[in-house]
C-alpha positions in Angstrom: 9.3 -25.9 -27.6 11.1 -23.7 -25.0 10.7 -20.1 -26.1 11.9 -18.2 -23.1 13.7 -18.9 -19.7 14.0 -16.2 -17.0 16.0 -16.6 -13.8 16.1 -14.3 -10.8 18.5 -14.9 -7.9 19.0 -18.5 -8.7 22.3 -20.1 -7.2 24.9 -17.5 -8.6 22.7 -16.0 -11.3 21.3 -12.7 -10.2 19.2 -12.0 -13.3 19.0 -13.7 -16.7 16.6 -13.8 -19.6 17.2 -16.3 -22.4 15.4 -16.7 -25.7 15.7 -20.2 -26.9 15.7 -21.2 -30.7 15.0 -24.4 -32.7 17.8 -26.8 -33.4 20.8 -27.8 -31.3 22.0 -25.3 -28.9 25.2 -26.1 -27.0 26.1 -24.4 -23.6 29.8 -24.0 -23.1 32.3 -22.3 -20.7 35.0 -22.9 -18.2 34.5 -25.6 -15.6 32.4 -24.3 -12.7 31.0 -21.4 -14.8 27.5 -22.5 -14.0 26.5 -24.3 -17.3 24.4 -26.9 -15.4 22.6 -24.2 -13.4 20.4 -23.5 -16.4 19.4 -27.1 -16.5 18.8 -27.1 -12.8 16.7 -24.0 -13.1 14.6 -25.7 -15.9 14.1 -28.8 -13.7 13.0 -26.6 -10.8 10.3 -24.8 -12.7 9.1 -28.1 -14.2 8.4 -29.6 -10.8 11.7 -31.0 -9.5 12.5 -31.0 -5.7 13.6 -27.5 -4.6 15.1 -26.2 -1.5 16.4 -22.9 -0.3 20.0 -23.8 -1.2 19.1 -22.7 -4.8 18.5 -19.1 -3.7 21.4 -16.7 -4.4 23.3 -15.7 -1.4 21.8 -12.5 0.1 18.5 -12.9 -1.6 15.1 -13.6 0.1 13.7 -15.9 -2.6 14.4 -17.2 -6.1 12.1 -17.1 -9.1 12.2 -19.1 -12.5 9.8 -18.7 -15.3 9.7 -20.7 -18.6 7.5 -20.1 -21.6 6.8 -23.0 -24.0 4.9 -23.4 -27.2 1.9 -25.7 -26.5 2.1 -29.1 -28.2 -0.9 -31.5 -28.6 0.0 -33.6 -25.5 0.4 -30.5 -23.4 -2.7 -29.0 -24.9 -4.8 -32.1 -24.0 -3.4 -32.0 -20.2 -4.3 -28.2 -19.9 -7.8 -28.8 -21.2 -8.4 -31.7 -18.8 -6.9 -29.5 -16.0 -9.4 -26.8 -16.7 -7.0 -24.2 -18.4 -8.2 -22.1 -21.2 -7.2 -22.8 -24.9 -3.7 -21.2 -25.6 -0.8 -21.5 -27.9 1.8 -20.7 -25.3 2.0 -21.7 -21.7 4.0 -19.9 -18.9 5.3 -21.9 -16.0 6.5 -19.9 -13.0 7.9 -21.1 -9.6 9.3 -19.6 -6.6 10.9 -20.6 -3.3 11.8 -18.4 -0.2 14.4 -18.7 2.4 11.9 -20.5 4.7 11.4 -23.2 2.1 8.0 -22.2 1.0 7.6 -23.1 -2.7 4.8 -22.0 -5.0 4.1 -22.7 -8.6 1.8 -21.1 -11.3 0.7 -22.1 -14.8 -0.5 -19.2 -16.8 -0.8 -17.1 -13.6 -3.0 -19.8 -12.0 -1.6 -21.3 -8.8 -1.1 -25.0 -9.1 0.6 -27.8 -7.1 4.1 -28.9 -7.7 2.7 -32.2 -9.0 0.7 -30.5 -11.6 3.7 -28.5 -12.7 5.6 -31.8 -13.0 3.0 -33.5 -15.0 2.8 -30.7 -17.5 6.7 -30.5 -17.6 6.8 -34.1 -18.5 4.8 -33.4 -21.7 7.1 -30.4 -22.7 10.8 -31.5 -21.8 12.8 -34.6 -21.6 16.1 -34.3 -19.6 19.0 -36.6 -19.9 21.3 -36.0 -16.9 25.0 -36.6 -16.8 24.6 -39.6 -14.5 21.9 -41.2 -16.8 24.3 -44.0 -17.8 24.5 -45.2 -14.2 20.7 -45.8 -14.2 21.2 -47.8 -17.3 22.8 -50.5 -15.1 19.6 -51.1 -13.0 17.2 -53.8 -14.3 14.1 -51.8 -13.6 15.4 -48.9 -15.7 16.2 -51.3 -18.6 12.7 -52.7 -18.5 11.4 -49.1 -18.4 13.4 -48.2 -21.6 12.1 -51.2 -23.4 8.4 -50.5 -22.3 8.8 -46.8 -23.3 10.3 -47.7 -26.7 7.4 -50.2 -27.3 4.7 -47.9 -26.1 3.3 -50.5 -23.8 1.6 -48.3 -21.3 -1.9 -49.7 -21.9 -0.7 -53.2 -21.7 1.2 -52.6 -18.5 -2.0 -51.0 -17.0 -4.0 -54.0 -17.9 -1.5 -56.4 -16.5 -1.4 -54.5 -13.2 -5.2 -54.3 -12.9 -5.3 -58.1 -13.6 -2.5 -58.6 -11.0 -4.5 -56.8 -8.4 -7.7 -58.6 -9.1 -5.9 -61.9 -8.9 -4.1 -61.0 -5.5 -7.5 -60.0 -4.0 -9.0 -63.4 -4.9 -5.9 -65.2 -3.8 -6.2 -63.5 -0.3 -9.8 -64.5 0.0 -8.8 -68.1 -0.9 -5.9 -68.1 1.6 -8.2 -66.8 4.3 -10.7 -69.5 3.6 -8.4 -72.4 3.6 -5.9 -71.4 6.3 -8.0 -69.4 8.8 -11.3 -71.3 9.2 -11.3 -71.3 12.9 -10.5 -67.6 13.0 -13.2 -66.8 10.5 -15.7 -68.9 12.4 -15.0 -66.8 15.5 -15.3 -63.6 13.6 -18.6 -64.8 12.1 -20.1 -65.4 15.6 -18.9 -62.1 16.8 -20.3 -60.3 13.7 -23.6 -62.2 13.9 -24.2 -61.0 17.4 -23.5 -57.5 16.2 -25.8 -57.9 13.4 -28.6 -59.1 15.6 -28.4 -56.0 17.6 -28.5 -53.7 14.5 -31.4 -55.8 13.0 -33.4 -55.0 16.2 -32.4 -51.2 16.0 -32.8 -51.0 12.1 -30.9 -47.8 11.8 -31.5 -45.9 8.6 -29.0 -43.6 6.7 -29.5 -40.0 7.9 -32.1 -41.0 10.5 -30.1 -39.9 13.5 -29.7 -36.4 12.3 -33.3 -36.1 11.3 -34.8 -37.3 14.6 -32.2 -35.2 16.7 -33.5 -32.1 15.0 -37.2 -33.1 15.5 -36.5 -34.1 19.2 -34.9 -30.8 19.9 -37.9 -29.0 18.4 -40.4 -31.0 20.3 -38.6 -31.0 23.5 -38.4 -27.1 23.5 -42.0 -26.7 22.3 -43.1 -24.9 25.6 -40.3 -22.3 25.2 -41.0 -21.9 21.5 -44.9 -21.2 22.1 -44.0 -18.9 24.8 -41.6 -16.9 22.6 -43.9 -16.9 19.8 -46.8 -15.5 21.9 -44.5 -12.8 23.4 -43.6 -11.8 19.9 -47.2 -11.5 19.0 -47.7 -9.3 22.1 -44.8 -7.1 21.1 -46.1 -6.7 17.5 -49.9 -6.5 17.8 -51.6 -7.6 21.0 -49.9 -5.7 23.7 -51.0 -2.3 25.1 -47.8 -0.7 23.8 -47.3 -3.0 20.8 -45.2 -2.1 17.8 -48.4 -1.9 15.7 -49.9 0.6 18.1 -46.8 2.6 18.5 -46.3 3.0 14.7 -49.9 3.9 14.3 -49.5 6.7 16.9 -46.3 8.0 15.2 -48.1 8.0 11.9 -50.8 10.2 13.3 -48.2 12.6 14.8 -46.3 12.9 11.5 -49.5 13.4 9.5 -50.3 16.3 11.7 -46.9 17.8 11.4 -46.9 17.4 7.7 -49.5 20.0 7.5 -46.9 22.6 8.3 -43.7 20.7 7.3 -44.2 18.9 3.9 -41.0 16.9 4.5 -42.6 14.9 7.4 -45.0 13.3 4.8 -42.2 11.0 3.5 -41.5 9.9 7.1 -45.3 9.2 7.5 -45.3 7.2 4.2 -42.4 5.1 5.4 -44.0 4.2 8.7 -47.1 3.2 6.7 -45.1 0.6 4.9 -43.7 -0.5 8.3 -47.1 -0.9 9.6 -48.0 -3.1 6.7 -45.0 -5.3 7.4 -45.7 -5.6 11.1 -49.3 -6.5 10.5 -48.3 -9.1 7.9 -45.7 -10.6 9.9 -47.9 -10.7 13.1 -50.6 -12.4 11.0 -48.1 -15.1 9.7 -46.8 -15.6 13.2 -50.3 -16.2 14.5 -51.0 -18.7 11.7 -47.8 -20.6 12.6 -48.7 -20.7 16.3 -52.2 -22.2 15.3 -50.5 -24.9 13.4 -47.8 -25.6 16.0 -49.2 -28.9 17.5 -47.2 -30.8 19.9 -48.1 -34.5 19.7 -47.0 -35.9 23.2 -47.3 -39.5 21.9 -45.1 -38.9 18.9 -42.6 -37.0 21.0 -42.4 -40.1 23.3 -41.7 -42.2 20.2 -38.9 -39.9 19.1 -37.5 -39.9 22.5 -37.4 -43.6 22.8 -35.8 -43.9 19.3 -33.1 -41.5 20.4 -32.5 -43.6 23.6 -32.3 -46.8 21.5 -29.6 -45.2 19.3 -27.7 -44.1 22.4 -27.8 -47.6 24.0 -26.4 -49.2 20.9 -23.8 -46.4 20.5 -22.5 -47.1 23.9 -22.5 -50.8 23.4 -20.3 -50.7 20.2 -18.3 -47.5 21.2 -19.6 -45.6 18.0 -21.2 -42.4 17.7 -24.8 -42.5 16.8 -24.1 -41.0 13.3 -21.8 -44.0 12.6 -24.1 -46.7 13.5 -25.7 -47.2 10.0 -22.3 -47.3 8.2 -21.1 -49.8 10.9 -24.1 -52.0 10.3 -23.4 -52.0 6.6 -19.7 -53.0 7.1 -20.9 -55.8 9.4 -23.3 -57.2 6.9 -20.7 -57.0 4.0 -18.0 -58.7 6.0 -20.5 -61.4 7.1 -21.4 -61.9 3.4 -17.6 -62.3 2.5 -17.2 -64.9 5.3 -20.2 -66.8 4.1 -18.8 -66.8 0.6 -15.5 -68.0 1.9 -17.1 -71.1 3.1 -17.5 -72.3 -0.5 -13.9 -73.2 -1.1 -14.6 -74.6 -4.6 -16.1 -71.3 -5.8 -13.2 -69.4 -4.4 -10.8 -71.7 -6.2 -12.7 -71.1 -9.4 -12.7 -67.4 -9.0 -9.0 -67.3 -8.2 -8.1 -69.5 -11.1 -10.2 -67.4 -13.5 -8.4 -64.2 -12.3 -5.0 -65.9 -12.5 -5.9 -66.9 -16.1 -6.8 -63.4 -17.1 -3.5 -62.1 -15.5 -1.4 -64.6 -17.4 -3.2 -63.8 -20.8 -2.6 -60.0 -20.3 1.0 -60.6 -19.2 1.5 -62.8 -22.3 0.3 -59.9 -24.4 2.8 -57.7 -22.7 5.6 -60.2 -23.1 5.0 -60.3 -26.9 5.1 -56.6 -27.1 8.3 -56.4 -25.1 9.9 -59.0 -27.3 9.1 -57.0 -30.4 10.4 -53.7 -28.7 13.4 -55.5 -27.4 14.5 -56.7 -30.8 14.0 -53.3 -32.5 15.7 -51.4 -29.7 18.6 -53.7 -29.6 19.0 -53.5 -33.4 18.9 -49.7 -33.5 21.3 -49.3 -30.6 23.6 -51.9 -32.2 23.6 -49.8 -35.5 24.5 -46.6 -33.5 27.3 -48.3 -31.6 29.1 -49.0 -35.0 29.5 -45.1 -35.3 30.7 -44.7 -31.8 33.9 -46.6 -32.0 32.4 -49.9 -31.1 32.6 -51.5 -34.5 31.3 -55.2 -34.3 29.9 -54.6 -30.9 26.2 -55.3 -30.2 23.4 -54.9 -27.7 21.1 -57.8 -27.0 18.1 -57.4 -24.7 17.1 -60.6 -22.8 13.7 -61.1 -21.2 14.4 -63.3 -18.2 11.3 -65.1 -16.8 10.6 -64.2 -13.2 7.9 -64.7 -10.6 4.5 -63.1 -11.5 4.2 -59.5 -10.3 2.3 -56.5 -11.1 4.8 -55.5 -14.0 4.6 -58.8 -15.8 6.3 -62.2 -15.7 9.8 -61.2 -17.0 12.5 -58.7 -16.4 14.8 -57.0 -19.0 18.5 -57.5 -19.0 20.8 -55.5 -21.4 23.7 -57.7 -22.7 26.6 -56.0 -24.6 29.7 -57.1 -26.4 32.1 -54.3 -27.2 33.7 -55.8 -30.3 33.2 -58.6 -33.0 33.3 -62.1 -31.8 32.8 -61.3 -28.2 29.9 -63.0 -26.4 27.4 -60.5 -25.1 27.4 -60.3 -21.3 25.5 -58.3 -18.7 26.1 -54.6 -19.2 27.2 -54.1 -15.5 30.0 -56.6 -15.9 31.6 -55.8 -19.2 31.1 -52.1 -20.0 33.7 -49.5 -19.3 32.8 -46.1 -18.2 33.3 -44.8 -21.7 31.5 -47.6 -23.4 28.7 -47.2 -20.9 28.4 -43.5 -21.7 28.3 -44.2 -25.4 25.7 -46.9 -25.1 23.6 -44.6 -22.9 23.9 -41.9 -25.4 22.9 -44.1 -28.3 19.8 -45.2 -26.3 19.0 -41.6 -25.5 19.3 -40.5 -29.1 17.1 -43.4 -30.4 14.4 -43.2 -27.7 14.3 -39.4 -28.2 13.5 -40.0 -31.8 10.2 -41.6 -30.9 9.2 -39.5 -27.9 6.6 -36.8 -28.6 8.3 -34.3 -26.2 9.5 -31.3 -28.2 12.4 -30.2 -26.2 15.4 -32.5 -25.2 18.1 -31.6 -22.9 21.5 -33.4 -22.4 23.5 -32.4 -19.5 27.1 -33.5 -20.1 26.0 -36.9 -21.4 29.2 -36.8 -23.4 31.4 -37.5 -20.4 33.9 -40.2 -20.9 34.3 -39.9 -24.7 36.5 -37.8 -27.0 38.2 -37.6 -30.4 36.4 -38.9 -33.4 33.7 -40.3 -31.2 32.9 -37.0 -29.8 32.5 -35.6 -33.3 30.0 -38.6 -34.0 28.2 -37.7 -30.8 27.9 -34.0 -31.9 26.5 -35.2 -35.3 23.9 -37.4 -33.6 22.8 -34.5 -31.4 22.7 -32.2 -34.4 20.7 -34.7 -36.3 18.2 -34.6 -33.5 18.1 -30.8 -33.5 17.0 -30.9 -37.2 13.6 -32.1 -36.0 13.5 -31.1 -32.3 14.8 -28.4 -30.0 17.9 -29.8 -28.2 19.9 -28.1 -25.5 23.2 -29.7 -24.6 25.7 -28.8 -21.9 29.2 -30.0 -23.2 33.0 -29.6 -22.6 33.9 -31.1 -26.0 34.7 -28.8 -28.9 33.7 -31.5 -31.3 30.2 -31.5 -30.0 29.9 -27.7 -29.7 31.0 -27.3 -33.2 27.8 -29.3 -34.3 25.5 -26.9 -32.7 23.1 -24.6 -34.7 23.7 -21.9 -32.1 26.0 -21.7 -29.0 25.7 -20.0 -25.6 28.6 -19.0 -23.5 28.3 -19.3 -19.8 30.7 -17.0 -17.9 31.4 -16.6 -14.2 33.0 -13.4 -12.8 33.5 -11.9 -9.3 33.1 -8.3 -8.5 33.3 -6.8 -4.9 33.6 -10.3 -3.5 30.2 -11.3 -5.1 30.4 -14.0 -7.7 27.7 -14.2 -10.4 27.2 -16.2 -13.6 25.9 -14.8 -16.9 25.1 -16.1 -20.4 25.8 -14.8 -23.8 24.6 -16.0 -27.3 27.7 -16.3 -29.5 28.1 -14.8 -33.0 29.6 -16.9 -35.7 33.1 -15.4 -35.1 32.7 -15.7 -31.3 31.8 -19.3 -31.8 35.1 -20.0 -33.6 37.0 -18.3 -30.7 35.2 -20.2 -28.1 35.6 -23.7 -29.7 39.4 -22.8 -30.2 39.6 -22.2 -26.6 37.8 -25.5 -25.8 40.4 -27.2 -27.9 43.1 -26.4 -25.4 46.3 -24.6 -25.2 47.3 -21.5 -23.4 47.8 -19.6 -26.6 45.2 -19.7 -29.3 46.9 -19.6 -32.7 45.8 -19.1 -36.2 46.0 -22.8 -36.8 43.7 -23.5 -33.8 41.2 -21.0 -35.1 41.3 -22.4 -38.5 40.7 -25.9 -37.1 37.8 -24.6 -35.0 36.2 -23.1 -38.1 36.6 -26.2 -40.1 34.9 -28.2 -37.3 31.9 -25.8 -37.6 31.8 -26.0 -41.4 32.1 -29.7 -41.6 29.2 -30.2 -39.1 26.9 -28.1 -41.4 27.6 -30.1 -44.4 25.6 -33.1 -43.3 22.5 -31.1 -42.8 19.5 -32.1 -44.9 19.4 -30.2 -48.2 16.2 -28.7 -49.6 14.7 -30.7 -52.4 15.3 -29.1 -55.9 12.5 -27.0 -57.0 11.2 -26.6 -53.5 
């Protein structure tokens, strides 16, 4: 559930802190006051596309923060993403005038994609143009799948489809491109022969390059080591001799200046280190053996790598991987010569796909029947008495999403034959059907916060009151935020926010105010229209609010 929303320099909002509550909250205000700005801000912090146009004029950047109660789905995502256990989660996002956008979850920087993934588990937003999406077959199928919770089945169908298509491509290559494959096999066979002669090993080039570098510079290495020994111990003015002399001088001085004793002690330690190091270097030099025969072998091996590298235009490091790719492709071509085996493999994959698709079809039929019945029942309360929604599953060519597409068929009144939604539904009917679907699907979604942005467009009168009651019913079990222009809908809210736009010193800003019970009556009276608000209008507004509350669930007696 959304607990707190904070905006800074967002569009025409300079600064705003909002504490959200449970139930249905309606946002009202004059047209253009900025009601949808709050929805835009929520979408922004939850990972929607953002650009510098959302920054308030004159500001350098905008910032939006949203705090939510953690629900099980969000908790699981947070744990998998490596976040610590928490009961609340804070999302924060900024964007500056140069278009640089950043996001955080609980003060940890995250990608916009991560913010979006978490947001999908916290909030479900139904935009004011959602009913237009309802006309698209892909969206209709998505609604049915969502209602039927078919995600696992759709994943299985997609995986089976990909496996089938892979086998189908191999079979097509084998049956239609034999001449081409034969030519490719001959070319790869020659490449493989060269590699078999070289026998490159994984990581071999790096190893022999280092060894060759060591052996080829052995003379310099020996000279450097010997010179180091001379400097440390064997020369006339070696470090060992000089340190020993310095020790003697300091020992003599310490007879008169006791502080020199500590310097002499330090040099004593240095002398031990020098002697130990010189001894270790000497032993290393004794073991440093340059095998000329082995060096010749390494040198020839490097030259072999270089010859093949130039022949195939590959770096020496890439030769082993290239050989493995060549062998794998040759193996595939060899397999493709067995047409019967390929046909059997393709047929088996197709069979698996069709079996998985059949399971998905069965689930979709059940979901379509239940969804159409539920929407039809809601339509009766939305001034579409006798109307109904039917969901047809039309067979289509096999694809990754199954073997059928969904089509919503609707009749607006009794006796009418259901026809495709796009052909028969008026704007108002479409809005009502869309709202019915939104309410029904929202009842089964585990997302705790639902937002409706002017989804009541195109309706009014008694239907508007029914819509308000539907939203209030949702608010009894979820947190619902609704932007509305309809007094009948606003009257059904558990709480109401007034969005107000004002201009001062040529600067326009938008602000928000939670309304008291009496202020709600005045605001709903204003929404009912009329230049002058009369006592009768106020009385009617109060009655709308009282009537909406009468349908709330009553506590059981004795509870």
